[in-house]
C-alpha positions in Angstrom: -10.0 19.6 -22.5 -8.8 21.5 -19.4 -5.2 21.8 -18.5 -4.0 21.9 -14.9 -0.4 23.0 -14.6 1.8 22.2 -11.7 0.5 24.9 -9.4 -3.1 24.1 -10.0 -2.6 20.3 -9.6 -0.7 20.9 -6.4 -3.3 23.2 -5.0 -6.0 20.6 -5.4 -4.1 17.8 -3.5 -3.9 18.7 0.2 -3.0 15.6 2.2 -6.0 16.0 4.5 -8.2 15.3 1.5 -5.8 13.1 -0.6 -5.1 10.5 2.1 -8.8 9.8 2.7 -9.4 9.7 -1.0 -6.8 7.0 -1.4 -8.3 5.0 1.5 -11.7 5.1 -0.3 -10.1 4.1 -3.6 -8.3 1.1 -2.1 -11.5 0.0 -0.4 -13.6 0.5 -3.5 -13.8 -0.8 -7.1 -11.0 0.3 -9.5 -9.7 -1.6 -12.5 -5.9 -1.5 -12.7 -4.3 -3.4 -15.6 -0.6 -4.3 -15.4 1.6 -1.4 -16.1 3.6 -1.3 -19.3 7.4 -1.1 -18.6 9.9 -0.2 -21.3 13.7 0.3 -20.9 15.6 2.9 -22.8 19.4 2.8 -23.1 21.8 1.2 -20.6 23.7 2.1 -17.5 23.7 5.6 -16.0 22.4 7.2 -19.2 19.4 4.8 -19.4 15.9 5.2 -18.3 12.5 3.5 -17.8 9.2 4.4 -19.3 6.0 3.3 -17.5 2.5 3.5 -18.9 -0.1 3.2 -16.2 -3.9 3.0 -16.9 -6.8 2.7 -14.5 -10.6 3.2 -14.5 -13.3 3.3 -11.9 -17.0 2.8 -11.4 -17.2 6.5 -10.8 -16.9 7.0 -14.6 -13.3 8.1 -14.9 -10.4 6.6 -17.0 -6.9 7.9 -16.5 -3.5 7.1 -18.1 -0.2 8.2 -16.8 3.1 8.2 -18.7 6.1 8.4 -16.5 9.8 8.6 -17.4 12.4 7.7 -14.8 16.1 8.5 -15.5 18.2 8.0 -12.3 21.2 9.6 -13.9 19.5 12.9 -14.1 20.7 13.8 -10.6 24.2 14.2 -12.0 22.8 16.6 -14.7 21.0 18.7 -12.1 17.6 17.5 -13.3 14.8 15.6 -11.5 14.9 11.8 -12.1 11.2 11.6 -12.8 8.9 13.3 -15.4 5.3 12.4 -15.9 2.1 13.5 -17.6 -1.5 12.5 -16.7 -4.6 12.5 -18.9 -8.1 12.0 -17.4 -11.0 10.8 -19.6 -14.7 10.1 -19.4 -14.8 6.3 -19.0 -18.2 6.0 -20.7 -17.3 8.0 -23.9 -13.5 8.2 -24.0 -13.7 11.9 -24.2 -10.6 13.6 -22.8 -11.5 15.8 -19.8 -8.1 17.1 -18.6 -4.4 17.0 -18.8 -2.7 17.3 -15.4 0.9 17.7 -14.2 2.0 14.1 -13.8 4.9 15.0 -11.6 2.6 16.6 -8.9 0.1 13.7 -9.2 2.9 11.1 -8.7 4.7 12.9 -5.9 1.6 13.7 -3.9 -0.1 10.3 -4.3 3.2 8.5 -3.4 3.6 10.6 -0.3 -0.1 10.1 0.5 0.2 6.3 0.1 3.1 6.4 2.5 1.0 8.3 5.0 -1.9 5.9 4.5 0.3 3.0 5.3 1.6 4.8 8.4 -2.0 5.4 9.5 -2.4 1.7 10.0 1.2 0.7 10.9 3.0 3.5 12.7 2.5 4.0 16.5 -0.2 6.5 17.5 2.4 8.6 19.4 4.9 8.7 16.5 6.5 12.1 16.4 10.1 11.6 14.9 10.3 11.2 11.2 13.6 10.4 9.3 13.5 10.9 5.5 16.1 9.4 3.2 16.2 11.3 -0.1 15.6 14.9 -1.2 13.5 14.5 -4.3 9.9 15.6 -5.1 8.4 12.8 -2.9 10.8 13.2 0.0 10.0 16.9 0.2 6.3 16.1 0.8 6.7 13.4 3.5 6.6 15.6 6.6 3.3 17.2 5.5 1.9 13.9 4.4 2.7 12.0 7.6 1.7 15.0 9.8 -1.8 14.5 8.4 -2.1 11.1 10.1 0.5 11.2 13.0 1.7 14.0 15.4 5.0 14.6 13.6 7.1 17.2 15.5 10.7 16.4 14.5 12.1 15.7 11.1 15.6 14.6 10.0 16.8 14.1 6.4 19.7 12.1 5.0 21.0 12.2 1.4 24.0 10.7 -0.3 24.8 14.3 -1.2 25.0 16.0 2.2 24.5 19.5 0.7 21.1 18.3 -0.6 20.1 17.2 2.9 21.2 20.6 4.4 19.3 22.5 1.8 16.1 20.5 2.3 16.3 20.8 6.1 16.7 24.6 5.8 13.6 24.6 3.5 11.6 22.7 6.0 12.7 25.0 8.9 11.6 28.0 6.8 8.2 26.3 6.5 8.0 25.9 10.3 9.3 22.4 10.8 11.8 21.4 13.5 14.2 19.9 11.0 17.9 19.0 10.6 20.1 17.2 8.2 21.9 14.0 9.2 25.6 15.0 9.0 28.3 12.4 8.8 28.8 8.9 7.4 27.1 5.6 7.9 27.4 5.8 11.7 25.4 9.0 11.7 22.7 7.4 9.5 22.6 4.4 11.8 22.1 6.7 14.9 19.3 8.6 13.1 17.6 5.3 12.1 17.8 4.0 15.7 16.2 7.2 17.1 13.4 7.5 14.5 9.8 6.5 14.9 9.2 6.4 11.2 12.1 5.8 8.7 10.8 6.7 5.2 13.0 6.0 2.2 12.2 7.8 -1.0 15.3 7.2 -3.2 16.2 5.5 -6.4 18.9 3.4 -4.6 20.3 0.2 -6.1 22.1 -0.9 -2.9 20.7 -1.1 0.7 20.7 2.1 2.7 18.9 0.8 5.9 20.1 -2.2 7.8 17.8 -4.4 9.9 20.0 -4.3 13.0 19.6 -0.5 13.1 15.8 -0.7 13.5 14.5 -0.3 17.1 11.4 -2.0 18.6 8.3 0.0 17.6 9.9 1.5 14.5 7.9 1.8 11.2 10.0 1.4 8.1 8.5 2.9 5.0 10.0 2.0 1.6 8.4 4.0 -1.3 11.3 4.8 -3.6 12.4 1.6 -5.3 10.0 0.0 -7.8 12.1 -2.4 -9.9 14.0 -5.6 -9.1 17.3 -3.8 -9.6 16.4 -1.2 -6.9 16.6 -1.6 -3.2 16.6 0.6 -0.1 16.7 -1.9 2.7 18.7 -5.1 3.4 17.0 -8.5 3.8 17.3 -8.3 7.6 14.8 -5.5 7.6 12.2 -8.0 6.5 13.2 -10.9 8.7 10.1 -12.4 10.1 12.2 -14.4 12.5 13.4 -11.1 14.0 9.9 -9.8 14.5 9.3 -7.9 11.3 5.6 -7.6 10.2 5.6 -6.8 6.5 2.9 -5.1 4.5 2.8 -4.0 0.8 0.7 -1.6 -1.3 -0.4 -4.2 -3.9 0.5 -7.8 -4.8 2.6 -6.3 -7.7 5.2 -5.4 -5.1 6.1 -9.1 -4.7 7.1 -9.2 -8.4 8.7 -5.8 -8.8 10.4 -4.7 -5.6 14.0 -5.5 -5.3 13.9 -5.1 -1.5 11.3 -7.9 -1.3 12.9 -10.1 -3.9 16.2 -9.9 -2.2 14.7 -10.7 1.2 12.9 -13.8 -0.3 16.0 -15.0 -2.0 17.9 -14.6 1.3 15.4 -16.6 3.2 14.5 -13.8 5.5 11.0 -13.5 4.1 8.5 -15.7 2.2 5.7 -14.4 0.1 3.2 -15.9 2.5 4.7 -13.9 5.4 3.3 -10.6 4.0 0.5 -9.6 6.4 -1.7 -7.5 4.0 -2.0 -5.2 1.1 -3.4 -1.6 1.4 -6.7 -2.8 0.0 -7.1 -5.4 2.7 -6.2 -2.9 5.4 -8.6 -0.2 4.0 -11.4 -2.7 3.8 -10.8 -3.8 7.4 -10.1 -7.4 6.4 -6.7 -7.5 8.0 -5.2 -5.7 11.0 -2.3 -3.3 11.0 -0.1 -2.6 14.0 -1.2 -4.7 17.1 1.2 -3.4 19.8 3.5 -0.4 20.4 6.7 -2.6 20.4 6.1 -4.2 17.0 8.4 -3.4 14.1 6.5 -2.8 10.9 7.6 -2.6 7.3 5.6 -1.1 4.4 6.9 -1.6 0.9 5.2 0.2 -2.0 5.9 0.2 -5.7 2.9 2.5 -6.6 -0.3 1.8 -8.5 -2.4 3.6 -11.1 -5.3 3.4 -8.6 -3.5 6.1 -6.6 -3.0 8.3 -9.7 -6.7 8.0 -10.6 -7.8 8.9 -7.1 -5.6 12.0 -7.1 -6.6 13.0 -10.6 -10.3 12.6 -9.7 -9.7 14.8 -6.7 -8.2 17.5 -8.9 -11.0 17.3 -11.4 -13.8 17.4 -8.8 -12.1 20.4 -7.2 -11.8 22.5 -10.3 -14.6 24.9 -9.4 -12.8 25.7 -6.1 -9.6 26.3 -8.1 -11.4 28.7 -10.4 -12.6 30.7 -7.4 -9.2 30.8 -5.7 -5.6 32.0 -6.1 -4.9 29.1 -8.5 -7.3 30.4 -11.1 -4.6 31.7 -13.4 -3.0 28.2 -13.4 -6.1 26.5 -14.9 -6.9 27.0 -18.6 -9.2 25.5 -21.2 -8.0 24.5 -24.6 
């Protein structure tokens, strides 16, 4: 069984390849059983364990184990840790162990960009990111693979984190700045953005519907349980012109943002326009006009993990011949 550490896994997942791979996976045939969810502990010290299997007609089976501990930020640790094992689906033979954190972060950012490829305006160039974690850091590069992103802003509940990430992006060549100030500063940033992308573990709304301008695309990829929410019900209000899309039907059962909007009466399950699979198969349309306000809510799916892991596995020969050779080993 081969082992791909973080550097090798990361090197095999450029968004110019990963986003199309996800599009093909959503349009194709992949079996995705319901994820197993287990809760450890309570309150700020508690966490969630997810076990996410999937297998494809291409002959691969993958299983991801992911641990989410939101309280880790206070400990100076990432809130998410994951491992991924890829198997031969016809024999059950283990093929590779991959860095699950890189798989998760890259596929989540790529799914965000895939949604934007259908839902964000073609001339989109201003991206606002809420959050500073692994996924948030990748969003400019992911969205730039599908839209002409030129300006990036970042907000975080800890301002020093936003300042540090903005500096990191500037060093990488982005025109980036942190959103400084309180809620009024965040409101102004939301109103000015073409895409507002939330990648947090928030349990209370950060974005309010009245802040969203005509033509804005709201991208919600952080929260994934009924207790989590990044946007208030007004963001989803069909009566106010919102067109709502989801990654999979599971979002209607797991996403606190959607459940709250439905309970509030702002949204009904039947108001959802399409899943990513329907968009990728061309069975439903995405954005229809520049002035529409679109919302994409994702909770993640093992299909995305398998697509990313397959891309890593199929690119192993290129990794052996490149700078990442030392990061790939056999055991």
